[in-house]
C-alpha positions in Angstrom: 229.9 172.2 -3.9 227.4 170.7 -6.3 227.3 166.9 -6.1 226.7 164.7 -9.2 223.3 163.3 -10.1 222.7 159.6 -10.1 224.6 158.0 -13.0 224.8 154.5 -11.8 221.3 153.4 -12.8 219.5 150.1 -12.1 221.5 148.1 -14.6 224.8 149.6 -13.5 224.0 148.7 -9.9 223.1 145.1 -10.8 226.4 144.8 -12.6 228.3 146.2 -9.7 226.7 143.7 -7.3 227.6 140.9 -9.7 231.3 142.0 -9.4 231.3 141.7 -5.6 233.3 138.6 -4.8 232.5 138.4 -1.1 229.5 138.6 1.2 231.1 141.6 2.9 231.6 143.5 -0.4 228.0 142.9 -1.5 226.7 144.0 1.9 228.7 147.2 1.8 227.2 148.0 -1.6 223.7 147.3 -0.4 224.1 149.4 2.8 225.2 152.3 0.6 222.7 152.0 -2.3 219.7 150.6 -0.5 220.0 152.1 3.0 221.9 155.3 2.2 224.8 154.8 4.7 228.1 156.6 4.4 231.2 154.5 5.0 231.8 156.1 8.4 228.3 155.2 9.4 228.8 151.6 8.3 231.8 151.2 10.6 229.6 152.3 13.5 226.8 149.9 12.6 226.0 147.1 15.2 223.4 144.4 14.8 221.8 145.6 18.0 221.0 148.9 16.2 218.3 147.2 14.2 214.7 147.4 15.6 211.4 146.1 14.3 208.4 148.4 14.0 205.0 147.2 12.7 206.6 144.5 10.6 209.4 146.8 9.2 213.0 147.2 10.1 214.6 150.5 11.2 218.3 151.2 11.8 219.7 153.7 14.3 222.5 155.4 12.4 225.4 156.7 14.7 227.8 159.5 14.2 230.4 160.8 16.7 227.8 162.4 18.9 225.3 159.4 19.2 222.3 158.5 17.1 222.1 160.8 14.1 218.9 159.4 12.5 216.9 156.4 11.8 217.2 154.7 8.4 214.8 152.3 6.8 216.2 148.8 6.4 214.7 146.6 3.6 213.9 143.1 4.8 216.3 141.5 2.5 219.2 143.8 3.7 218.3 143.1 7.3 218.5 139.4 6.5 221.9 139.8 4.9 223.2 141.8 7.9 222.0 139.0 10.3 223.5 136.4 8.1 226.9 138.2 7.9 226.9 138.8 11.6 226.2 135.1 12.4 228.9 133.9 10.0 231.5 136.3 11.3 230.5 135.7 15.0 229.6 139.4 15.6 227.6 140.0 18.7 224.7 142.5 18.8 226.9 145.1 20.6 229.9 144.7 18.4 230.7 146.7 15.1 229.6 144.7 12.1 232.8 145.7 10.2 236.1 145.7 12.0 237.8 148.0 9.5 238.1 151.7 8.8 235.8 153.8 6.7 238.7 154.3 4.3 239.0 150.6 3.8 235.3 150.3 3.0 235.7 153.1 0.4 238.6 151.2 -1.1 236.5 148.1 -1.1 233.8 149.8 -3.2 236.6 151.0 -5.6 237.9 147.5 -6.0 234.5 146.2 -6.9 234.0 149.0 -9.4 237.3 148.2 -11.1 236.2 144.6 -11.5 232.9 145.6 -12.9 234.6 148.0 -15.3 236.2 145.1 -17.1 232.9 144.5 -18.8 231.3 147.9 -18.3 234.1 150.7 -18.4 231.7 153.4 -17.3 231.6 151.8 -13.8 235.3 152.3 -13.2 234.9 155.5 -11.1 231.9 154.5 -9.0 232.4 155.5 -5.4 230.5 155.2 -2.1 229.0 158.6 -2.9 227.5 157.2 -6.1 225.9 154.5 -4.1 224.1 157.1 -1.9 222.9 158.9 -5.0 221.5 155.6 -6.3 219.7 155.3 -3.0 218.2 158.7 -3.3 217.3 158.3 -7.0 215.5 155.0 -6.3 213.4 156.5 -3.6 212.5 159.6 -5.6 211.6 157.4 -8.6 209.2 155.4 -6.3 207.5 158.7 -5.3 209.0 159.2 -1.9 208.8 162.9 -1.0 212.2 164.7 -1.2 212.0 165.8 2.5 211.6 162.1 3.6 214.5 161.1 1.3 216.7 163.8 2.9 215.8 162.5 6.4 216.5 158.9 5.5 219.8 159.7 3.8 221.1 162.3 6.3 221.1 165.2 3.9 220.7 168.5 5.8 219.0 170.5 3.0 216.5 169.7 0.2 218.7 171.5 -2.3 221.3 168.8 -1.9 218.9 166.6 -4.0 218.6 169.3 -6.7 220.7 167.4 -9.2 218.2 164.6 -9.1 215.2 167.0 -9.4 216.3 169.3 -12.3 213.5 170.6 -14.5 213.9 169.6 -18.2 215.2 172.3 -20.6 213.4 173.4 -23.8 215.2 170.8 -25.9 214.3 168.0 -23.5 210.6 169.1 -23.5 210.4 169.3 -27.3 212.2 165.9 -27.8 210.0 164.2 -25.2 206.7 165.5 -26.6 207.8 165.0 -30.2 208.6 161.4 -29.7 205.5 160.8 -27.7 203.5 162.4 -30.5 204.5 159.8 -33.1 208.0 160.9 -34.1 210.6 158.8 -35.9 212.0 157.2 -32.7 208.5 156.1 -31.5 207.7 154.6 -34.9 210.9 152.6 -34.8 210.2 151.3 -31.3 206.7 150.4 -32.3 208.1 148.2 -35.0 210.4 146.5 -32.6 207.6 146.0 -30.1 205.4 144.5 -32.8 208.3 142.2 -33.8 209.0 140.9 -30.3 205.2 140.4 -29.7 205.0 138.4 -33.0 208.0 136.3 -31.9 206.3 135.7 -28.5 203.1 134.5 -30.1 205.0 132.2 -32.3 207.0 130.7 -29.5 203.8 129.5 -27.8 203.1 127.1 -30.7 206.7 125.9 -31.1 207.2 122.3 -29.9 210.9 121.8 -30.4 214.1 123.8 -30.1 214.5 123.8 -33.9 211.0 125.2 -34.3 211.8 127.9 -31.7 215.0 128.9 -33.6 213.2 129.0 -37.0 210.3 131.0 -35.5 212.6 133.6 -34.0 214.6 134.1 -37.1 211.7 134.2 -39.5 209.7 136.7 -37.5 212.6 139.1 -36.9 213.8 139.0 -40.5 210.3 139.8 -41.7 210.3 143.0 -39.5 210.9 146.3 -41.2 214.3 147.6 -40.1 216.0 144.2 -39.8 217.9 142.7 -42.8 218.4 139.2 -41.4 218.3 137.1 -38.2 220.1 134.0 -37.0 220.2 132.0 -33.8 223.1 130.0 -32.3 222.8 127.8 -29.2 225.6 127.4 -26.7 227.2 123.9 -26.9 230.1 123.2 -24.7 232.6 126.1 -25.1 231.2 127.1 -28.5 228.1 128.1 -30.5 226.2 126.0 -32.9 224.0 127.6 -35.6 220.3 126.6 -35.1 218.6 128.6 -37.8 219.2 131.6 -40.1 216.8 133.7 -42.3 217.9 135.9 -45.1 221.6 135.4 -44.4 224.0 132.7 -45.6 225.5 130.2 -43.2 229.0 131.3 -44.3 228.1 134.9 -43.4 227.0 133.8 -39.9 230.2 131.8 -39.5 232.1 135.1 -40.2 230.0 136.9 -37.6 230.9 134.2 -35.1 234.6 134.1 -36.0 235.3 137.8 -36.5 233.5 138.9 -33.3 234.5 136.3 -30.8 235.4 138.9 -28.2 232.0 140.6 -28.5 230.2 137.2 -28.3 232.1 136.5 -25.1 231.0 139.8 -23.7 227.5 139.2 -24.7 227.4 135.7 -23.1 229.2 136.8 -19.9 227.6 140.2 -19.4 224.1 139.3 -20.7 223.9 142.6 -22.6 223.1 143.5 -26.2 226.2 144.5 -28.3 226.2 146.1 -31.7 229.2 145.7 -34.0 230.0 146.5 -37.7 230.5 143.5 -39.9 231.4 143.1 -43.6 227.7 143.0 -44.5 226.6 145.8 -42.2 225.9 146.2 -38.4 225.0 143.2 -36.3 223.3 143.2 -33.0 224.2 140.3 -30.7 221.4 139.4 -28.3 222.0 137.0 -25.4 219.6 134.1 -24.9 219.1 133.9 -21.1 217.7 130.6 -19.9 217.1 130.0 -16.2 219.7 132.5 -15.2 222.4 131.4 -17.6 223.2 132.3 -21.2 222.2 129.6 -23.6 223.1 131.2 -26.9 222.9 134.3 -29.1 220.5 135.8 -31.5 222.0 137.9 -34.3 220.0 140.5 -36.1 221.0 143.0 -38.8 219.5 146.4 -38.0 219.2 149.0 -40.8 219.3 152.0 -38.3 221.1 152.9 -35.1 220.0 150.7 -32.2 218.8 152.9 -29.3 219.0 152.0 -25.6 215.2 151.4 -25.6 215.6 149.0 -28.5 218.4 147.2 -26.7 216.2 146.7 -23.7 213.4 145.2 -25.9 215.8 142.9 -27.7 217.3 141.9 -24.3 213.8 141.0 -23.1 213.2 139.0 -26.3 216.4 137.0 -25.5 215.0 136.1 -22.1 211.7 135.1 -23.7 213.5 132.8 -26.1 215.4 131.2 -23.2 212.2 130.5 -21.3 210.7 128.8 -24.4 213.8 126.6 -24.9 213.8 125.6 -21.2 210.0 124.7 -21.3 210.5 122.6 -24.5 213.3 120.7 -23.0 211.5 120.1 -19.8 208.4 118.9 -21.6 210.5 116.6 -23.8 211.9 114.9 -20.9 208.6 114.6 -19.2 206.7 113.2 -22.2 209.4 111.1 -23.7 208.3 107.5 -24.3 211.8 106.3 -23.5 214.5 107.8 -21.3 218.2 106.9 -21.2 219.3 106.1 -17.6 222.9 106.8 -16.9 224.9 105.9 -13.8 228.2 107.6 -13.0 230.8 106.9 -10.3 232.8 109.9 -9.2 235.9 109.8 -7.0 237.0 113.4 -7.6 237.3 115.1 -4.3 236.6 118.5 -5.9 232.9 117.3 -6.0 231.4 118.4 -2.8 229.7 115.1 -1.9 232.8 113.1 -2.7 235.1 115.4 -0.7 232.7 115.5 2.3 232.3 111.8 2.5 236.0 111.2 2.3 237.1 114.0 4.7 234.6 113.1 7.4 234.2 109.4 6.7 230.5 109.7 6.5 227.6 108.6 4.2 225.5 110.9 2.1 222.1 110.5 0.4 220.3 113.0 -1.7 216.8 113.6 -0.5 216.0 116.3 -3.0 217.6 118.5 -5.6 216.4 121.8 -7.1 218.1 123.6 -10.1 218.5 127.3 -9.3 218.9 129.8 -12.1 220.7 127.4 -14.4 224.0 128.0 -12.6 223.7 126.1 -9.3 221.9 123.3 -7.6 220.1 123.3 -4.3 221.1 120.0 -2.6 219.1 118.5 0.3 221.5 115.9 1.8 221.0 113.4 4.6 224.4 112.9 6.3 225.1 109.9 8.4 228.2 109.5 10.6 229.3 113.1 11.0 228.2 115.9 13.3 226.3 118.9 11.9 229.1 121.3 13.0 231.7 119.3 11.2 229.6 119.1 8.0 228.9 122.9 8.0 232.5 123.6 8.7 233.6 121.6 5.7 231.0 123.2 3.5 232.2 126.7 4.6 235.7 125.9 3.3 234.5 124.3 0.0 234.8 126.8 -2.9 232.0 125.0 -4.8 229.5 125.6 -2.0 228.0 129.1 -2.1 225.9 128.6 1.0 225.0 125.8 3.4 222.4 125.6 6.1 221.4 123.1 8.8 217.8 122.0 8.5 217.7 119.3 11.2 220.4 117.9 13.5 220.3 114.2 14.2 223.3 114.1 16.6 225.5 111.8 14.5 224.0 113.1 11.3 222.1 116.0 9.8 219.7 117.1 7.1 221.7 119.8 5.2 220.8 122.3 2.5 223.7 123.4 0.3 223.9 125.7 -2.8 226.4 124.0 -5.1 227.9 126.0 -8.0 230.0 123.2 -9.6 229.4 119.5 -9.6 229.0 116.6 -12.1 225.3 116.6 -11.3 225.1 120.3 -12.4 226.5 119.5 -15.8 224.0 116.7 -16.2 221.1 119.0 -15.2 222.3 121.8 -17.5 222.2 119.3 -20.4 218.5 118.5 -19.7 218.9 115.6 -17.3 217.0 114.8 -14.1 219.0 113.4 -11.2 217.1 110.6 -9.7 219.6 109.4 -7.1 222.9 110.5 -5.6 224.7 108.8 -2.8 228.3 109.1 -1.5 230.4 106.8 0.8 234.1 106.2 1.3 235.0 109.0 -1.0 233.0 107.8 -4.0 229.7 109.2 -5.2 227.2 107.4 -7.4 225.0 109.6 -9.6 221.9 108.3 -11.4 220.3 110.5 -14.0 217.6 110.3 -16.6 218.1 111.9 -20.0 215.6 112.3 -22.9 216.0 109.3 -25.2 217.0 111.3 -28.3 219.9 113.2 -26.5 223.4 112.5 -27.8 225.0 110.9 -24.8 228.7 110.8 -25.8 229.4 114.5 -25.7 227.6 114.7 -22.4 229.7 111.9 -20.9 232.9 113.5 -22.3 232.0 116.9 -20.8 231.5 115.4 -17.3 234.7 113.3 -17.5 236.7 116.2 -18.8 235.6 118.4 -15.9 236.0 115.6 -13.3 238.6 113.1 -14.6 238.1 110.7 -11.7 234.6 110.0 -13.0 233.4 107.1 -15.1 230.1 106.0 -16.7 229.2 102.6 -15.1 225.8 101.9 -16.6 223.7 103.0 -19.5 220.2 101.7 -20.4 217.1 102.8 -22.2 213.8 102.2 -20.5 210.2 102.8 -21.3 208.5 105.5 -19.2 205.7 103.8 -17.4 202.2 105.2 -17.9 201.4 106.0 -14.3 198.8 108.3 -12.8 201.5 110.5 -11.2 203.1 111.0 -14.6 199.8 112.1 -16.0 199.4 114.4 -13.1 202.8 116.0 -13.7 202.0 116.3 -17.4 198.9 118.4 -16.6 201.0 120.7 -14.5 203.8 121.1 -17.1 202.0 123.8 -19.1 200.7 125.5 -15.9 203.8 125.9 -13.7 206.3 128.5 -14.7 210.0 127.6 -14.3 210.3 129.8 -11.2 207.1 128.4 -9.7 208.3 124.9 -10.0 211.7 125.7 -8.6 210.2 127.5 -5.5 207.7 124.6 -5.0 210.4 121.9 -5.1 212.7 123.9 -2.8 209.9 124.5 -0.3 209.0 120.8 -0.3 212.5 119.4 0.2 213.5 122.0 2.8 210.6 121.1 5.1 208.7 124.3 4.6 205.4 122.5 4.5 206.1 120.4 7.6 205.0 121.2 11.1 207.0 122.5 12.8 208.6 124.0 9.7 212.1 122.8 8.8 212.8 126.2 7.2 211.3 129.7 7.2 210.2 131.7 4.2 213.0 134.1 4.7 215.6 131.3 4.7 214.1 129.7 1.7 214.0 133.1 -0.2 217.7 133.6 0.7 218.6 130.1 -0.6 216.8 130.8 -3.9 218.2 134.4 -4.1 214.8 136.0 -4.3 213.0 138.5 -2.2 210.5 137.3 0.4 207.4 138.8 -1.4 208.6 137.2 -4.7 208.9 133.9 -3.0 205.4 134.1 -1.5 204.0 135.2 -4.8 205.5 132.2 -6.7 204.6 129.8 -4.0 201.0 130.8 -3.7 200.5 130.6 -7.5 202.2 127.2 -7.7 200.1 125.8 -4.9 196.9 127.0 -6.5 197.9 125.3 -9.8 198.8 122.1 -8.1 195.5 122.0 -6.2 193.5 122.9 -9.3 195.1 120.1 -11.3 194.3 117.7 -8.4 190.7 118.6 -7.7 189.4 120.0 -11.0 191.2 117.9 -13.7 190.4 114.4 -12.3 187.0 112.9 -13.4 184.4 113.5 -10.8 183.8 110.5 -8.5 180.8 110.0 -6.3 181.5 111.0 -2.7 181.3 108.2 -0.2 179.2 109.0 2.9 181.2 109.8 6.0 181.1 107.4 8.9 179.1 108.6 11.8 
């Protein structure tokens, strides 16, 4: 019987993984879509089946008669397998999943149903579709079909025929016609030119208001777009930042009449097109540091193709990067900052609940924002054992992951990924947490905000989310003109958001110490990036820091070395 070709696609697979609510669910998806395992093969998988060969990982895949084949195991998947096995207490000779193949199939179906709430086409995704995603990815990467067959356990090359079909006459004509300057290509060239123009304009924008105006003016001036507006996310709503060739009242109608579409755009981070009273409107999510920070609305004169959606989506991410950079520079270069101090006794905050439950003291040694949606805490714990701290963290719903860096006996240095906390709300609003301590069930949080930020809505948002929190101090201070501030200023325009995040996390986790307090693989896992990506960002960040230190300082005469 002919099997279906790959219909999941890269974006569909990403959405499917986002719908996985547990580590086990995500691991099952990865073993199917990235390793090519069938559910029955997953149930026979044991950690001891993994072997290392010349720096790569291979997996012995078992069937009823013994080892059926060897599969290639990507490094990140191998790490996830080890992590899951350690958390579940699975020994090397024990099955990784203590459930039936049928249960794993049902698990995939359950994830697909959740993903279908925002992407209906994913409703029928099965474990078989995951294997087709595996095969399609390898073929797209240029892996020979016979190797794909061997890795995935297909017995004949013709099993992959649906993925290797030759184009028909209509497909050939359409492809060559578009490539030869047809109507679709001309349209895409216009959009590419528009997004490039916006990108060039963003490099000169110094404020969020300038960014909004630049985006709207450049898009509205593009042939094929009637108007453009930009609205930033504020609290639970959207606030109009700029609009070109469209009245504010019309924008208000777009926001009011398409509330459901706006929610889908913000939550799903995908471009949606809807009909409005004044014609179609494309809603483009602004993605900033992994979170949606607003929406760009444009009025297309023609049908928006999938390729155009991708370009607009990339533009939304570009705008998000620009907004983040402006806010970070504003805080760094501000002549004055507003120092706020909060006291929090709400046990839902991880630091508060931990200090109260274990009667211990906590002090923040470092904090790194991750993707705009979580914080990487580096906490020094005094008065509680490492096992007790990790056990508490494992039961806390706001902690996505926790790892021991150093055990002090009656204390520990802990790394924790926190997805909800008063400090997270402060950082998301442009603040820099300068100090955080907790003792006797009360946390004290000190944060610096740019001097021009409206403090009252920020305080209200924190207190509304954590009612047992109060603002205990507020003062404005002049930022001292120090050499280290100038050094950081020189780096602001050089380090990308991701490079700074990786560098901070590496520093606070003890990566640069000897012996190292954390490995590159552990650091990559904490930041939710691949190991090669981590090394790439880290090397570039180190180069920029060293360049600023050695090349940007005035040359000083070298002193002779002592004999």
